[in-house]
C-alpha positions, 0 to 999 in steps of 0.5 A, spaced: 500 500 500 502 506 498 504 511 503 498 516 504 499 524 504 501 527 510 494 531 510 490 525 510 494 521 515 494 527 520 486 528 519 485 520 520 488 520 527 483 525 529 478 519 528 480 515 534 475 513 539 478 508 544 480 514 549 473 516 549 467 513 554 463 507 551 457 512 550 461 517 546 465 511 542 458 509 540 457 516 537 464 517 534 465 510 531 461 510 525 464 517 523 471 513 524 469 507 520 466 512 514 473 516 514 477 510 513 472 507 508 473 513 504 480 514 505 481 507 502 477 508 496 479 515 494 485 518 492 489 523 496 488 530 494 484 537 496 477 534 496 479 528 500 482 532 505 476 537 505 471 532 506 475 528 511 475 535 515 468 536 514 466 529 517 471 531 523 467 537 524 461 533 524 463 528 528 465 533 533 458 536 533 455 529 534 460 527 540 458 534 543 451 533 542 452 526 546 455 530 552 449 534 553 445 527 554 444 524 560 447 517 560 442 511 560 442 507 567 444 500 566 
């Protein structure tokens, strides 16, 4: 597999979610999976970088929205 552009790898690292509490991982994980799927399918370039950046912004919004909810009792 060819080495990725530094801009692509830089953005992909922000999709990691293992450090988050379980309830926030559930929100973040689908975005991380989509980011990786798209990075695997598309060539490096400004449009991929822009798309990943926008997806990252959306993921951050979703996680913040989840922070505003009360965790469900188990």
